[in-house]
C-alpha positions as CSV (number, residue, x, y, z in Angstrom):
1,M,-20.3,9.7,-1.8
2,T,-16.7,10.8,-1.7
3,E,-15.8,13.6,0.7
4,L,-12.7,15.8,0.8
5,H,-10.2,16.2,3.7
6,R,-7.7,19.0,3.3
7,I,-4.4,18.2,5.0
8,S,-3.4,21.2,7.2
9,S,-1.6,22.1,10.4
10,K,-4.9,22.0,12.2
11,E,-4.9,19.4,15.0
12,I,-6.2,16.0,14.0
13,K,-8.8,14.7,16.5
14,W,-10.5,11.4,16.9
15,D,-13.7,12.4,15.0
16,T,-11.4,13.0,12.0
17,I,-9.8,9.6,12.3
18,R,-13.2,8.0,12.6
19,W,-14.5,9.8,9.6
20,L,-11.4,8.8,7.5
21,M,-11.8,5.1,8.6
22,D,-15.5,5.0,8.0
23,G,-16.0,6.9,4.7
24,K,-14.7,7.3,1.2
25,V,-12.4,10.3,1.6
26,K,-10.1,12.1,-0.8
27,L,-7.1,14.1,0.4
28,E,-5.6,17.3,-0.8
29,L,-3.1,19.8,0.6
30,T,-4.1,23.2,1.8
31,P,-2.1,26.1,0.2
32,G,-0.5,26.7,3.6
33,C,0.9,23.1,3.7
34,R,2.0,23.3,0.2
35,D,3.9,26.5,0.9
36,R,5.6,25.1,4.0
37,I,6.7,21.9,2.2
38,I,8.2,23.9,-0.7
39,K,9.8,26.5,1.6
40,C,11.5,23.7,3.6
41,R,12.8,22.0,0.4
42,R,14.2,25.2,-1.0
43,Y,15.9,26.0,2.3
44,L,17.6,22.6,2.3
45,D,18.8,22.9,-1.3
46,R,20.3,26.4,-0.5
47,R,21.9,25.1,2.7
48,L,23.6,22.2,0.8
49,E,24.8,24.6,-1.9
50,S,26.4,27.0,0.6
51,T,28.0,24.7,3.2
52,T,30.6,22.0,3.5
53,E,29.3,20.9,6.9
54,S,28.3,17.3,7.6
55,L,24.5,16.9,7.9
56,Y,23.5,13.5,9.2
57,G,21.7,11.4,6.6
58,I,21.7,14.3,4.1
59,N,25.3,14.2,3.0
60,T,26.5,11.4,5.3
61,G,25.8,7.7,5.7
62,F,23.3,6.3,8.1
63,G,23.4,4.9,11.6
64,S,26.9,3.8,12.5
65,L,28.0,5.1,9.1
66,H,27.2,8.6,10.0
67,N,30.8,9.7,9.6
68,Q,30.9,8.6,5.9
69,I,30.7,11.7,3.7
70,I,28.7,11.3,0.5
71,S,29.5,13.3,-2.7
72,E,27.0,15.8,-4.0
73,E,26.3,13.8,-7.1
74,D,25.4,10.7,-5.1
75,L,22.9,12.4,-2.6
76,G,19.9,11.1,-4.5
77,L,21.3,7.6,-4.9
78,L,22.0,7.6,-1.2
79,Q,18.3,8.1,-0.5
80,K,17.2,5.5,-3.1
81,N,19.6,3.0,-1.6
82,L,18.2,3.7,1.8
83,V,14.7,2.8,0.8
84,M,15.7,-0.3,-1.1
85,S,18.1,-1.7,1.6
86,H,15.7,-1.1,4.4
87,A,12.7,-2.9,2.9
88,C,13.4,-6.1,4.8
89,G,9.9,-6.7,6.4
90,T,8.6,-10.2,6.9
91,G,5.7,-12.0,8.5
92,D,2.0,-11.4,8.0
93,Q,0.9,-8.5,5.9
94,V,-0.4,-5.4,7.6
95,P,-4.2,-5.0,7.2
96,G,-5.2,-2.6,4.4
97,E,-7.1,-0.4,6.8
98,I,-3.9,0.2,8.8
99,V,-1.8,0.7,5.7
100,K,-4.2,3.5,4.6
101,L,-3.8,5.1,8.0
102,M,-0.1,4.9,7.6
103,L,-0.3,6.8,4.3
104,F,-2.4,9.5,5.9
105,L,-0.3,9.8,9.0
106,K,2.9,10.0,6.9
107,L,1.3,12.8,4.8
108,Q,0.2,14.6,7.9
109,S,3.7,14.5,9.4
110,L,5.4,15.7,6.2
111,S,2.8,18.5,5.8
112,Y,4.3,20.5,8.7
113,G,7.2,21.5,6.6
114,N,10.1,20.3,8.8
115,S,11.1,17.2,6.7
116,G,12.7,18.6,3.5
117,V,10.7,16.5,1.0
118,Q,9.8,17.5,-2.6
119,I,6.2,18.6,-3.1
120,K,5.9,15.9,-5.9
121,T,6.8,13.2,-3.4
122,V,3.9,14.3,-1.1
123,E,1.5,14.6,-4.1
124,R,2.3,11.0,-5.2
125,L,1.5,9.7,-1.7
126,I,-1.8,11.6,-1.9
127,D,-2.4,9.9,-5.3
128,F,-1.8,6.5,-3.7
129,Y,-4.3,7.3,-0.9
130,N,-7.0,8.8,-3.2
131,N,-6.8,5.8,-5.6
132,D,-6.8,3.1,-2.9
133,I,-3.3,2.0,-3.9
134,L,-2.0,0.4,-0.8
135,P,1.7,-0.8,-0.5
136,V,2.2,-4.3,0.7
137,I,3.8,-4.0,4.1
138,Y,4.8,-6.7,6.6
139,Q,4.4,-6.8,10.4
140,Y,8.0,-7.5,11.4
141,G,11.0,-5.4,10.8
142,S,10.7,-2.3,13.0
143,L,12.4,-2.0,16.4
144,G,10.3,1.1,17.2
145,A,13.2,3.4,17.1
146,S,15.1,5.3,14.4
147,G,11.6,5.2,13.0
148,D,9.5,2.2,11.8
149,L,12.3,1.7,9.2
150,A,11.3,-1.6,7.4
151,P,7.5,-1.0,7.3
152,L,8.0,2.6,6.1
153,A,10.5,1.4,3.5
154,H,7.8,-0.9,2.1
155,L,5.4,2.0,2.2
156,S,7.9,4.1,0.2
157,L,9.1,1.5,-2.4
158,P,6.3,2.1,-4.8
159,L,7.3,5.8,-5.1
160,I,10.4,4.7,-6.9
161,G,8.7,1.9,-8.9
162,M,9.6,-1.0,-6.6
163,G,7.8,-3.3,-4.3
164,E,4.2,-4.4,-4.5
165,V,0.8,-2.7,-4.0
166,Y,-2.8,-3.7,-3.6
167,M,-5.0,-2.4,-6.5
168,K,-8.7,-3.3,-6.6
169,G,-8.0,-6.2,-4.3
170,N,-5.1,-7.7,-6.2
171,I,-1.4,-7.5,-5.6
172,V,0.5,-6.1,-8.5
173,P,4.2,-5.0,-9.0
174,A,4.6,-1.2,-8.3
175,Q,6.1,-0.7,-11.7
176,E,2.9,-2.1,-13.3
177,M,0.8,0.2,-11.1
178,L,2.8,3.3,-12.3
179,Q,2.4,2.3,-15.9
180,R,-1.4,1.9,-15.5
181,Y,-1.6,5.5,-14.2
182,N,1.0,6.9,-16.5
183,W,3.2,8.0,-13.6
184,T,7.0,8.1,-13.6
185,P,9.0,6.9,-10.5
186,I,10.0,9.6,-8.1
187,E,13.6,10.6,-8.2
188,L,14.4,11.0,-4.6
189,Q,16.5,14.0,-3.6
190,S,18.7,14.6,-0.5
191,K,17.1,13.8,2.8
192,E,13.9,12.3,1.3
193,G,14.5,8.7,2.1
194,L,15.1,9.6,5.7
195,A,12.0,11.7,5.8
196,L,10.0,8.8,4.5
197,L,11.6,6.0,6.6
198,N,12.2,7.9,9.9
199,G,8.9,8.2,11.6
200,T,6.4,6.4,13.8
201,Q,3.6,5.9,11.3
202,F,3.5,2.1,11.6
203,M,3.1,2.3,15.3
204,S,0.8,5.3,15.1
205,A,-1.5,3.7,12.6
206,Y,-1.9,0.6,14.7
207,G,-2.5,2.9,17.7
208,V,-5.2,5.0,16.2
209,Y,-6.9,2.0,14.6
210,L,-6.8,0.2,18.0
211,C,-8.2,3.2,19.8
212,Q,-11.1,3.5,17.5
213,R,-12.0,-0.2,17.9
214,V,-11.4,-0.1,21.6
215,F,-13.6,2.9,22.3
216,K,-16.5,0.8,21.2
217,L,-15.3,-2.5,22.8
218,S,-15.1,-0.7,26.1
219,K,-18.7,0.4,25.8
220,L,-19.8,-3.1,24.7
221,A,-18.0,-4.6,27.8
222,D,-20.3,-2.4,30.0
223,V,-23.4,-3.3,28.0
224,I,-22.7,-7.0,28.0
225,G,-21.6,-6.9,31.7
226,A,-24.8,-5.2,32.7
227,L,-26.8,-7.8,30.7
228,S,-24.9,-10.6,32.5
229,L,-25.5,-9.0,35.9
230,D,-29.2,-8.9,35.2
231,A,-29.3,-12.4,33.8
232,F,-27.4,-13.7,36.9
233,D,-30.0,-12.0,39.2
234,G,-27.2,-9.7,40.5
235,R,-27.5,-6.6,42.7
236,I,-27.4,-3.0,41.7
237,E,-26.1,-1.6,45.0
238,P,-22.3,-1.9,44.1
239,F,-23.0,0.7,41.4
240,H,-24.5,3.3,43.7
241,P,-22.9,6.8,43.1
242,L,-22.0,7.1,46.8
243,V,-19.7,4.0,46.5
244,Q,-17.9,5.7,43.6
245,K,-17.7,9.1,45.3
246,I,-15.5,7.8,48.1
247,R,-13.1,6.3,45.6
248,P,-13.3,8.8,42.8
249,H,-11.4,7.3,39.9
250,Q,-13.0,8.7,36.8
251,G,-13.3,5.4,35.0
252,Q,-14.9,3.8,38.0
253,I,-17.4,6.7,38.4
254,H,-18.4,6.6,34.7
255,T,-18.6,2.8,34.5
256,A,-21.0,2.7,37.5
257,K,-23.0,5.6,35.9
258,R,-23.3,3.8,32.6
259,V,-24.4,0.5,34.2
260,R,-27.1,2.3,36.2
261,W,-28.3,3.9,33.0
262,L,-28.2,0.6,31.1
263,L,-30.3,-1.1,33.8
264,N,-32.7,1.7,34.4
265,G,-36.3,0.3,34.3
266,S,-35.2,-3.4,34.6
267,E,-37.8,-5.5,36.4
268,M,-35.1,-8.1,37.4
269,I,-32.5,-5.7,38.8
270,S,-35.1,-4.0,41.1
271,R,-36.7,-7.1,42.6
272,S,-35.6,-8.5,46.0
273,K,-32.6,-10.7,46.0
274,S,-31.9,-13.9,47.9
275,C,-28.1,-13.5,47.8
276,V,-26.5,-10.8,49.9
277,Q,-23.6,-10.1,47.5
278,D,-22.3,-11.1,44.1
279,P,-19.0,-12.6,42.9
280,Y,-16.3,-10.0,42.1
281,S,-16.7,-10.4,38.4
282,F,-20.1,-8.7,38.8
283,R,-19.7,-6.7,42.0
284,C,-16.4,-5.1,40.9
285,I,-17.3,-4.2,37.3
286,P,-16.9,-0.4,38.1
287,Q,-13.4,-1.0,39.5
288,V,-12.1,-3.3,36.8
289,H,-13.8,-1.8,33.7
290,G,-13.1,1.6,35.1
291,A,-9.4,1.0,35.5
292,S,-9.2,-0.2,31.9
293,K,-11.1,3.0,30.8
294,D,-8.6,5.2,32.5
295,S,-5.8,3.3,30.7
296,I,-7.6,3.6,27.4
297,N,-8.0,7.4,27.9
298,Y,-4.2,7.7,28.6
299,V,-3.4,5.7,25.5
300,A,-5.7,7.9,23.4
301,Y,-4.0,11.0,24.8
302,V,-0.6,9.6,23.7
303,F,-1.7,8.7,20.2
304,Q,-3.5,12.0,19.6
305,N,-0.3,13.8,20.5
306,E,1.7,11.5,18.2
307,I,-0.4,11.9,15.1
308,N,0.0,15.6,15.3
309,S,3.8,15.4,15.5
310,V,6.9,15.5,13.3
311,T,8.8,12.3,13.9
312,D,11.4,12.0,11.2
313,N,15.1,12.9,11.6
314,P,17.0,15.2,11.1
315,T,14.4,17.9,11.6
316,I,14.6,21.1,9.5
317,F,13.7,24.6,10.9
318,P,14.0,27.0,7.9
319,D,13.0,30.2,9.9
320,E,15.6,29.4,12.6
321,D,18.2,28.3,10.0
322,L,18.6,25.0,11.9
323,I,18.9,21.4,10.9
324,I,18.9,19.3,14.1
325,S,19.5,15.6,14.4
326,A,17.6,14.3,17.4
327,G,15.3,11.5,18.4
328,N,11.6,12.2,17.7
329,F,11.5,8.8,15.9
330,H,11.9,6.9,19.2
331,G,8.8,5.0,19.9
332,Q,9.1,4.7,23.7
333,P,5.9,6.8,24.5
334,L,4.0,4.5,22.1
335,A,5.5,1.3,23.3
336,L,4.5,2.0,26.9
337,A,1.0,3.0,25.7
338,F,0.6,-0.2,23.7
339,D,1.7,-2.3,26.6
340,N,-0.7,-0.5,28.9
341,L,-3.5,-0.9,26.4
342,A,-2.8,-4.7,26.0
343,I,-3.0,-5.1,29.8
344,A,-6.2,-3.0,30.0
345,L,-7.9,-5.0,27.2
346,S,-6.7,-8.3,28.6
347,E,-8.4,-7.5,31.9
348,L,-11.6,-6.6,30.3
349,G,-11.5,-10.1,28.7
350,N,-10.4,-11.7,31.9
351,I,-13.4,-10.5,33.9
352,S,-15.8,-11.1,31.0
353,E,-14.8,-14.8,30.9
354,R,-15.4,-15.0,34.7
355,R,-18.9,-13.7,34.2
356,T,-19.5,-16.3,31.5
357,Y,-18.2,-19.0,33.9
358,Q,-20.6,-17.8,36.7
359,L,-23.6,-17.9,34.3
360,L,-22.9,-21.6,33.6
361,S,-22.6,-22.6,37.3
362,G,-26.2,-23.7,37.7
363,D,-26.7,-21.2,40.5
364,R,-29.5,-18.7,41.2
365,G,-32.2,-20.6,39.3
366,L,-30.2,-21.0,36.0
367,P,-29.8,-24.5,34.6
368,P,-26.2,-26.0,34.5
369,F,-24.5,-24.9,31.3
370,L,-27.6,-22.9,30.3
371,V,-29.4,-25.8,28.7
372,A,-32.8,-27.2,29.6
373,N,-31.8,-30.8,29.4
374,P,-28.2,-31.0,30.8
375,G,-26.5,-34.4,30.6
376,L,-27.9,-35.3,27.3
377,N,-26.9,-31.8,26.2
378,S,-23.5,-30.2,27.0
379,G,-25.1,-26.8,26.3
380,F,-22.7,-23.8,26.7
381,M,-19.9,-25.8,28.4
382,I,-17.3,-25.4,25.6
383,P,-17.8,-21.8,24.5
384,Q,-16.4,-21.0,28.0
385,Y,-13.3,-23.1,27.2
386,T,-12.8,-21.1,24.0
387,A,-13.0,-17.9,26.0
388,A,-10.6,-19.2,28.6
389,S,-8.1,-20.1,25.9
390,M,-8.1,-16.6,24.5
391,V,-7.9,-15.1,28.0
392,S,-4.8,-17.2,28.7
393,H,-3.4,-16.1,25.3
394,N,-4.0,-12.5,26.2
395,K,-2.1,-12.9,29.4
396,Q,0.8,-14.2,27.5
397,L,0.6,-11.4,24.9
398,S,0.5,-8.8,27.7
399,T,4.1,-9.3,28.7
400,P,5.5,-5.9,28.0
401,A,7.5,-5.3,24.9
402,S,8.7,-1.9,26.0
403,V,11.0,-3.3,28.6
404,D,13.1,-5.0,25.9
405,S,15.9,-3.5,23.8
406,I,18.3,-5.1,21.4
407,E,21.3,-3.0,20.3
408,S,21.5,-2.4,16.5
409,S,23.6,-0.5,13.9
410,Q,26.9,-1.4,15.6
411,G,25.9,0.3,18.8
412,Q,24.7,3.6,17.4
413,E,21.1,2.6,18.0
414,D,21.8,1.1,21.5
415,H,18.3,1.6,23.0
416,V,15.1,0.8,21.0
417,S,11.5,0.7,22.1
418,M,10.2,-2.4,20.5
419,G,7.0,-0.4,20.1
420,A,6.2,-2.1,16.7
421,N,6.1,-5.5,18.4
422,A,3.9,-4.0,21.2
423,A,1.6,-2.7,18.5
424,V,1.2,-6.1,16.9
425,K,0.6,-7.8,20.3
426,A,-2.0,-5.2,21.3
427,F,-3.8,-5.8,18.0
428,K,-4.1,-9.5,18.7
429,V,-5.3,-8.8,22.3
430,M,-8.0,-6.5,20.9
431,E,-9.2,-9.3,18.4
432,N,-9.3,-11.8,21.3
433,L,-11.2,-9.4,23.5
434,E,-13.9,-8.9,20.8
435,R,-14.4,-12.7,20.7
436,I,-14.4,-13.1,24.4
437,L,-17.1,-10.4,24.8
438,A,-19.1,-12.2,22.0
439,I,-19.0,-15.4,23.9
440,E,-20.2,-13.6,27.1
441,L,-23.1,-12.1,25.1
442,Y,-23.9,-15.5,23.7
443,N,-24.2,-16.9,27.2
444,A,-25.9,-13.9,28.8
445,A,-28.7,-13.8,26.1
446,Q,-29.3,-17.5,26.7
447,A,-29.4,-17.0,30.5
448,L,-31.8,-14.0,30.1
449,D,-34.3,-16.2,28.2
450,F,-34.4,-18.6,31.1
451,R,-35.7,-15.7,33.3
452,R,-38.8,-15.1,31.1
453,P,-41.3,-13.7,31.5
454,A,-39.3,-11.3,33.7
455,A,-37.8,-8.5,31.7
456,S,-34.6,-6.5,31.8
457,S,-34.4,-2.8,31.0
458,P,-35.9,-1.3,27.9
459,Y,-32.5,-0.6,26.5
460,L,-31.1,-4.1,27.1
461,E,-34.3,-5.7,25.8
462,S,-34.0,-3.7,22.6
463,F,-30.3,-4.8,22.3
464,I,-31.2,-8.4,22.8
465,D,-34.1,-8.1,20.3
466,E,-31.6,-7.1,17.6
467,Y,-29.2,-9.8,18.6
468,R,-32.0,-12.5,18.5
469,K,-32.6,-11.6,14.8
470,I,-29.1,-13.1,14.2
471,V,-28.6,-15.7,16.9
472,A,-31.5,-17.7,18.3
473,F,-32.1,-19.3,21.7
474,I,-30.7,-22.9,21.9
475,D,-33.0,-25.7,23.1
476,N,-30.7,-28.6,22.3
477,D,-27.1,-29.1,21.3
478,K,-26.0,-27.8,18.0
479,V,-22.8,-26.8,16.1
480,M,-22.0,-23.5,17.9
481,Y,-19.1,-21.9,16.1
482,W,-21.3,-20.2,13.5
483,D,-23.3,-18.6,16.3
484,I,-20.0,-17.3,17.9
485,N,-18.9,-15.9,14.5
486,D,-22.3,-14.3,14.0
487,T,-22.1,-12.7,17.4
488,V,-18.7,-11.2,16.6
489,T,-20.2,-9.7,13.5
490,F,-23.1,-8.4,15.5
491,L,-20.8,-6.6,17.9
492,R,-18.9,-5.0,15.0
493,N,-22.1,-3.7,13.4
494,V,-24.4,-2.9,16.3
495,E,-25.1,0.8,16.8
496,L,-25.0,1.9,20.4
497,H,-27.2,4.5,22.0
498,S,-25.8,8.1,21.7
499,E,-25.7,8.4,25.5
500,L,-23.1,5.7,25.5
501,D,-20.9,7.9,23.3
502,Q,-20.5,10.7,25.9
503,E,-16.9,11.6,26.7
504,L,-15.4,9.2,29.3
505,L,-18.5,7.0,29.3
């Protein structure tokens, strides 16, 4: 069933982004947004008619060419040339889910009425969104400052009948797409190319997509970590609320609370233990997972601010009679957030792999490599290698991008954020984390079955029951990569208990 979202000045929150990502949603402008867009465009036209002043990117060239004055009759061509010349992306294609978020976020930014676009330009972007017409965009080309220029140029090319789009799963030339819908190319007016290309929607779309995936992965890390703790015959005392109270980081407090909830009613966690303490990868789950949670919450704060912002340049303020050239397109806040997120996710994967390693050690009554007949069988030896390779890759990917800057545009753009590269790196770290957690679950479920008939908590037993419908206990060696792939699919599709969705949990 198709639902309607009305683009307005109302703050976009995470539940709206989740709804847009999960469902079949159509967009339309509220009357207030429509009025603001039209008012801003009319103001800009009147301003150009009544002044001889130089307005950056409106009647001048771009970047280091900002002192080149453009004649009135060429203002539209200037904007068309901008879109064409900046479509220089390369590398892998941006996933369709992220392209659709880029369309939405560009529309949201334009809707505030500070960008000077024509209403028909906005309406055509809405047509693209509502008909699942997704421009072909490439990962590389943005320096994360002066806007995500190359990716947003590819987003905008189909408006003028150029570039390529996905339609019904196939790539077709934009001109063919326009003909199928009986649409004519948009004739860009002054300022419009800049409004479309200046902005952070490539970075922002990656950011909100990652946040939505990471909110769940953070919960799954706790669920799987609790399962591994129980399967390892670990201790619950490090999760006691008094321990957290005397070091009151919010992520640590909530991680410990969640693990206590997950293990409530476990026969194994409550029995007497022969070991006085556990390795850090179990004992320090609140401190490590908690620190990552705090970072994730910071990143979510940054991106929620960003998706409710105007990030093109120059910015137009009709009521104040001002056109200001500034720097809201600069991606430094996002670059730092992406780098923080990559490190936080990398550490969730790092400690997960260490728990997997401990489960294979042959300690605490578990067989070496979690197989009943070791020697003849290698058991779960090599899935840990696979996890270790991804953990190492994540460490490499977590080198910050935000500390780098390469001068461009003959020195006019002398500091850039590299936030787009940070986004692509963080996306890969997230994918690796999901697979690392899948491998931990694969091992923890096997270890738990060696503890039978003892039982874990009702919640974790229910979780494992669902998992065992997809991946079975392993008696003897088999080809395992299918099981790992199926475990990844399970993690993507599993529904977690509503109590795990409480804020900050």
